N, C-alpha and C positions, 0 to 999 in steps of 0.2 A: 922425613916429611918436608914439604915445601913451606917456606916462610918468607915474609917481607923483612929483609935484613938491612940494617943501617950500615952504610959503608963510608959515611962522612956527609957533610952538609950538601944537601940537594943531590944526594947519591944513594938511592935505594936499589936493592937487588932482590930478585926472587931466587932463592937458593935452596938446595937440599941441606937440611940440618938434622942433627940427631932427634929422633922422635921424642916428644913429650911422653912422660910415663908416670905411673904411680910411684911416688917416693916415700909417702907416709901413709899410715892406715886411714887418716882422715881426708885423703886426697880423692878428687873425682877427675876423671879424664874425659874431656868433651871433644867430639869431632865437630869442628867449627863449620857452619854453613853460611852464616851471615856476619858481617862486621862493618861498622861505620868508620869513616875517617873523621876524627875530631879536629876542630880548629886548633886545639892545643898540640896536636901532633905536628903542626907546622912549626911550632917553636923549635922542636928537635930537628925536623927536616931541614930547616933553614940554618941550623947551627947556633941558635940563640940560647939554647940550654944544653947542659951536658947530656950526652947519651953515648954509651959505649959502642964502639965499632963491633959489629957482629950481633948487636942486640936486635930483638924482634919487636916490631911495633904492634899496636892494637889493643885498646882497652874498652871497646864497645862491642861485645861479642855475644853470639847466640849459636846454639848448636844442639846436638843430640849426645846424650851420655853414652860413652863407649865402654867405660870401665869404672869401677868404684873400689876404694880401699876397704879393708876388712872392718874398719870402725865406722863406716858410713851406713846409716840405716834409713834416712828419709828419702834420699835420692836413689833412683834405680836405673840400671842399664836400660836404654831406650827412651828415657824421659827427655823431653825437649825443655831446654832451660835458657833463660837469659842470665848473663853474668855481669852484674854491676862492676864498674871499673875499680872501686876501692876494695881492698882485700882485708877482711876482718876475721877475728878468731871467734867472736861471739861470747867470750867469757872474761876478757880483761875488764877493768873498771870502766874504761871508756866505752867499749862495746855494750856493756850492760846498761849504760846510761843513754844508749842510742847514738853514740858518737863513733860509729864504726870507721869513719874516715880518719880517725885519729887512733886507730888500733895500736896498742903498745906491744902486742905479741908479734905481729907480722912486720913491724918496722925493722929496717936494717940498721941497727945501732952501730955496727962496725964501721960503716961509712959515714953516717951522720949521727953522732951520739945523742943529740937533742931532738931527733926526728921522731914523729909519731905518724903512723899510717903507711899504707903500701898500695901499689896499683900494678896492673899488668902493663909491661912494656912502656914504662914512663920514666923520665929523667929523675934520678935521685929518690925513687920510690921503691927501692928494694931490687933484688936480683931476679924478679919474676918476668918470664918471657911473655910477650903479648900474644894476642889471638889472631893476628893477620897471618894465619898459618893453618895447616890441616888439623892440628891437634893442640889442645890447651890443657895444661895441668891447673886445676883449681884447688888451692889449699883450703882446708876446712870446708869441704864441699857442701856439707849439710847446711852450713850457714850462708855460703856465698852463691849458691845456685838458686835462682828463682824459677820454680817449676811452672810450666806454661800449660794452657788448656789444650785439648785435643786438636784444635785447628792451627796449632803453632806452625806446622810445616808449611801450610798454605799461606799463612799471614806473617811470615818472617819479617818482611819489611816494616810491619807495624810493631811487632813485639820487640824487635832489636832496639827500638827507641827506649825501652825500659832499662837498657844497659847504662844509659847516661842521659841523653839529651832531654827526653821528656820528663824524666824524674827530676832533673835539675831545674827545669822550668816550673814544674809542680811545686818543688821545694821552695822556690823563690816566692810563690804565692803563700805558702805556709809561713815563711819567715815574715811576710808582710802582714800576716793576720787577716787576710782577706775573708770577708763574709758575703754570703749571697745577697745580691741587690746593691752592693756597694759599687762605686766607680773606682777604676784603677787605671793609671797611666803607666805604660811600660816604655822606658827609654831604651832604644836599640832594637832593631828588627833583624838581628842575626838569628841563628838557629835557637839559641836559648831564649831570646826575646819572643820569637814566634811560638815556642812551646809554652812559655809563661802565659802568653795571651790565650792560647788554646786551653790551657789549664784553668785560667781565670773564667773563661766562658763556660767551661764545664761546671764550674762552681757557682754559676749564676750571676757573675759580675757583669756590670756595664763597662765595657772596655773601650779604650782608645789606644791605638798603637802609633807611637811617634818614633820616627827615625832620628837618631841623634848622632851627629858627626862631630867629633872633637875638633875644635879649632875652626869650624865652619860657621860663617855668618852670612846671611843674605844681605845684599846691597846695603 
């Protein structure tokens, strides 16, 4: 399969690599049709964080299920799914508390003993390849695949936002305890800030969006 492969700082290649495949009965194999480039991908691209040469980028993914493991029962071949960037098991104590970003099962303790959590194609977040590729192996597929409505194929550019950026902005408003009719100010108008503003408006907030540039002062 083809994949976006890291060859060093500011050096990415589209190469043929071994196909992703079902490795465990709980795996789902997804044929990727849409993926976003995250701002945090730039940390690796520019060499500011560790990333192995030969690693595959991509943690904001969407596609159609091509194959499922023998233990998968909720997700079916042909389903359209968005795949959130963090990889959880669904049954460790953190996942059961809703803290799947700190999953204890999928973390690569051999590399970072005190680490919790895992992600696709991301520095120090486990050995999992990313989805800027033709195929993606999704561990614990029943837990990690978000099944999409029948219009998913036509609205991929909308639904792929559920893999990371929109839900990150939405979660920011959840953490803020935002209630309908309240006012909220969002500092920063990057992708997360814009999605937080959109989420706030969907929740009935009175919003103001302010660009904040660190170290910048007017006259």
